[in-house]
PASEBA-1860 file (N, C-alpha, C; in nm, 3 decimals):
! residues 104
1> MPPKKKGI> 0.943/-3.920/4.940/1.058/-3.964/5.019/1.179/-3.979/4.927 ~ 1.295/-3.921/4.964/1.413/-3.932/4.879/1.462/-4.076/4.871 ~ 1.528/-4.113/4.760/1.579/-4.249/4.749/1.685/-4.277/4.855 ~ 1.689/-4.400/4.900/1.789/-4.440/4.999/1.927/-4.441/4.934 ~ 2.027/-4.389/5.007/2.164/-4.389/4.957/2.213/-4.532/4.942 ~ 2.279/-4.559/4.831/2.345/-4.687/4.814/2.482/-4.672/4.876 ~ 2.516/-4.758/4.967/2.643/-4.743/5.035/2.710/-4.875/5.062 ~ 2.802/-4.870/5.152/2.877/-4.989/5.190/2.788/-5.074/5.279
9> EEPKVDVP> 2.768/-5.199/5.240/2.687/-5.290/5.320/2.761/-5.327/5.448 ~ 2.685/-5.371/5.547/2.743/-5.415/5.674/2.843/-5.528/5.645 ~ 2.968/-5.512/5.687/3.068/-5.616/5.662/3.035/-5.746/5.734 ~ 3.073/-5.854/5.672/3.054/-5.986/5.734/3.184/-6.024/5.804 ~ 3.206/-5.965/5.921/3.327/-5.989/5.999/3.288/-6.014/6.144 ~ 3.375/-6.087/6.213/3.360/-6.104/6.356/3.449/-6.002/6.423 ~ 3.388/-5.915/6.500/3.464/-5.812/6.572/3.508/-5.872/6.705 ~ 3.639/-5.873/6.731/3.686/-5.931/6.857/3.639/-5.850/6.977
17> NGDAGAGR> 3.629/-5.915/7.091/3.597/-5.844/7.214/3.705/-5.740/7.240 ~ 3.664/-5.627/7.288/3.758/-5.518/7.312/3.802/-5.509/7.456 ~ 3.900/-5.427/7.478/3.953/-5.394/7.610/3.951/-5.243/7.616 ~ 3.864/-5.187/7.700/3.845/-5.042/7.704/3.975/-4.968/7.735 ~ 4.056/-5.020/7.826/4.183/-4.954/7.860/4.278/-4.951/7.742 ~ 4.290/-5.066/7.674/4.377/-5.072/7.556/4.322/-4.984/7.445 ~ 4.190/-4.981/7.430/4.128/-4.897/7.329/4.154/-4.750/7.353 ~ 4.151/-4.711/7.479/4.179/-4.570/7.512/4.323/-4.534/7.477
25> EVFDQHCG> 4.416/-4.628/7.502/4.557/-4.603/7.467/4.572/-4.586/7.316 ~ 4.504/-4.672/7.239/4.509/-4.662/7.093/4.450/-4.529/7.048 ~ 4.336/-4.492/7.106/4.274/-4.364/7.073/4.370/-4.248/7.102 ~ 4.429/-4.250/7.221/4.520/-4.141/7.259/4.641/-4.134/7.166 ~ 4.693/-4.249/7.123/4.810/-4.253/7.035/4.779/-4.211/6.892 ~ 4.667/-4.259/6.839/4.640/-4.244/6.697/4.529/-4.147/6.660 ~ 4.436/-4.122/6.750/4.315/-4.049/6.713/4.296/-3.916/6.787 ~ 4.341/-3.913/6.912/4.312/-3.801/7.000/4.369/-3.667/6.958
33> ACHAFDGD> 4.469/-3.665/6.872/4.524/-3.537/6.826/4.421/-3.460/6.742 ~ 4.333/-3.531/6.676/4.232/-3.466/6.592/4.089/-3.483/6.644 ~ 4.056/-3.603/6.690/3.919/-3.634/6.734/3.901/-3.611/6.882 ~ 3.776/-3.582/6.920/3.738/-3.568/7.060/3.603/-3.639/7.079 ~ 3.562/-3.652/7.204/3.433/-3.715/7.233/3.322/-3.612/7.252 ~ 3.359/-3.485/7.265/3.259/-3.379/7.273/3.321/-3.250/7.223 ~ 3.238/-3.152/7.197/3.287/-3.024/7.147/3.205/-2.975/7.030 ~ 3.253/-2.872/6.964/3.184/-2.809/6.852/3.249/-2.856/6.722
41> EKTAAAPI> 3.175/-2.934/6.644/3.230/-2.987/6.519/3.259/-2.879/6.415 ~ 3.196/-2.765/6.428/3.219/-2.659/6.330/3.359/-2.601/6.343 ~ 3.422/-2.616/6.459/3.557/-2.565/6.479/3.659/-2.676/6.506 ~ 3.613/-2.800/6.508/3.701/-2.914/6.539/3.787/-2.952/6.419 ~ 3.901/-3.013/6.447/3.990/-3.061/6.342/3.935/-3.187/6.275 ~ 3.848/-3.259/6.346/3.792/-3.384/6.296/3.656/-3.405/6.361 ~ 3.574/-3.494/6.309/3.441/-3.516/6.367/3.448/-3.558/6.515 ~ 3.348/-3.514/6.590/3.331/-3.554/6.730/3.277/-3.697/6.729
49> LAGIVGRP> 3.331/-3.783/6.815/3.299/-3.925/6.808/3.190/-3.973/6.904 ~ 3.145/-3.889/6.996/3.038/-3.930/7.088/2.915/-3.969/7.007 ~ 2.858/-4.084/7.037/2.735/-4.129/6.972/2.752/-4.174/6.829 ~ 2.874/-4.210/6.790/2.897/-4.246/6.649/2.827/-4.376/6.608 ~ 2.822/-4.475/6.698/2.758/-4.602/6.663/2.608/-4.579/6.646 ~ 2.558/-4.618/6.530/2.418/-4.598/6.496/2.391/-4.470/6.419 ~ 2.494/-4.388/6.400/2.478/-4.260/6.330/2.522/-4.275/6.184 ~ 2.445/-4.221/6.091/2.489/-4.222/5.951/2.616/-4.139/5.936
57> AGITGFKY> 2.705/-4.182/5.851/2.831/-4.111/5.826/2.806/-3.980/5.755 ~ 2.882/-3.878/5.793/2.884/-3.752/5.721/2.765/-3.662/5.742 ~ 2.693/-3.675/5.855/2.572/-3.593/5.871/2.583/-3.484/5.977 ~ 2.689/-3.479/6.055/2.698/-3.379/6.161/2.754/-3.248/6.107 ~ 2.784/-3.154/6.194/2.829/-3.021/6.154/2.969/-3.013/6.097 ~ 3.044/-3.122/6.100/3.180/-3.122/6.046/3.176/-3.113/5.894 ~ 3.279/-3.054/5.834/3.287/-3.043/5.687/3.351/-3.171/5.631 ~ 3.268/-3.270/5.605/3.312/-3.400/5.556/3.346/-3.397/5.407
65> SNAMKKSG> 3.426/-3.493/5.364/3.451/-3.511/5.222/3.322/-3.561/5.156 ~ 3.311/-3.538/5.026/3.197/-3.592/4.952/3.192/-3.743/4.961 ~ 3.310/-3.806/4.964/3.315/-3.952/4.973/3.247/-4.001/5.101 ~ 3.274/-3.934/5.213/3.213/-3.977/5.339/3.064/-3.947/5.338 ~ 3.027/-3.829/5.289/2.885/-3.792/5.286/2.804/-3.888/5.200 ~ 2.864/-3.936/5.092/2.793/-4.024/4.999/2.813/-4.172/5.028 ~ 2.887/-4.207/5.132/2.920/-4.347/5.158/2.799/-4.433/5.191 ~ 2.697/-4.375/5.252/2.580/-4.453/5.290/2.602/-4.538/5.414
73> ITWSDKHL> 2.715/-4.522/5.481/2.746/-4.600/5.601/2.662/-4.550/5.718 ~ 2.608/-4.644/5.794/2.557/-4.615/5.927/2.653/-4.687/6.019 ~ 2.724/-4.611/6.102/2.833/-4.668/6.182/2.786/-4.776/6.277 ~ 2.857/-4.886/6.273/2.835/-5.002/6.361/2.973/-5.051/6.403 ~ 2.976/-5.145/6.497/3.107/-5.199/6.537/3.176/-5.265/6.418 ~ 3.102/-5.327/6.328/3.162/-5.393/6.212/3.218/-5.292/6.112 ~ 3.141/-5.187/6.083/3.193/-5.084/5.993/3.316/-5.017/6.053 ~ 3.312/-4.982/6.181/3.427/-4.918/6.245/3.549/-5.009/6.243
81> FMFLKAPA> 3.530/-5.137/6.268/3.640/-5.234/6.268/3.709/-5.234/6.132 ~ 3.633/-5.242/6.025/3.690/-5.245/5.891/3.748/-5.108/5.852 ~ 3.680/-5.001/5.885/3.725/-4.867/5.852/3.858/-4.835/5.917 ~ 3.874/-4.870/6.044/3.996/-4.836/6.117/4.117/-4.917/6.071 ~ 4.095/-5.027/6.001/4.207/-5.103/5.943/4.272/-5.027/5.828 ~ 4.190/-4.965/5.744/4.241/-4.893/5.625/4.133/-4.795/5.579 ~ 4.124/-4.679/5.645/4.016/-4.584/5.615/4.004/-4.545/5.468 ~ 4.114/-4.512/5.402/4.108/-4.466/5.263/4.069/-4.577/5.166
89> KYVPGLKM> 4.094/-4.701/5.203/4.049/-4.813/5.119/3.901/-4.841/5.141 ~ 3.855/-4.822/5.264/3.715/-4.849/5.297/3.623/-4.740/5.241 ~ 3.669/-4.616/5.244/3.594/-4.504/5.187/3.690/-4.427/5.095 ~ 3.703/-4.472/4.969/3.792/-4.404/4.875/3.752/-4.257/4.857 ~ 3.851/-4.168/4.860/3.826/-4.026/4.847/3.815/-3.953/4.980 ~ 3.837/-4.027/5.086/3.831/-3.974/5.222/3.937/-3.866/5.243 ~ 3.907/-3.764/5.323/4.004/-3.658/5.354/4.098/-3.696/5.468 ~ 4.057/-3.785/5.556/4.134/-3.816/5.676/4.271/-3.875/5.641
97> AFAGLESE> 4.376/-3.815/5.698/4.512/-3.858/5.673/4.556/-3.957/5.781 ~ 4.503/-4.077/5.777/4.538/-4.182/5.872/4.541/-4.312/5.794 ~ 4.655/-4.381/5.798/4.671/-4.504/5.718/4.590/-4.620/5.772 ~ 4.569/-4.625/5.903/4.494/-4.733/5.962/4.570/-4.801/6.073 ~ 4.501/-4.887/6.145/4.562/-4.961/6.255/4.623/-5.090/6.203 ~ 4.741/-5.122/6.251/4.811/-5.242/6.202/4.755/-5.371/6.260 ~ 4.703/-5.367/6.382/4.653/-5.491/6.442/4.517/-5.468/6.503 ~ 4.449/-5.579/6.530/4.316/-5.572/6.590/4.323/-5.522/6.731
END
């Protein structure tokens, strides 16, 4: 059995309750130009986000940065909360050109 990847541990943060309508607006404003919820990752501009919670980072058909592939993250609400605040700080060496969300 290969050794387990050493990665970013689950953050110790309280994730606020969300609002699906507001979340969709944020997605459409900041994420939707590159990301989608379905499609072919081999031709997509960014990873497909359907089923991301519970999925290890960097394992689908998208051409991820080495930083993301080696991060060891398994996406959870806590990891996503911290990542979306400042992606390049959370995963140094990331290819994604997005500074992060200013507010929760």
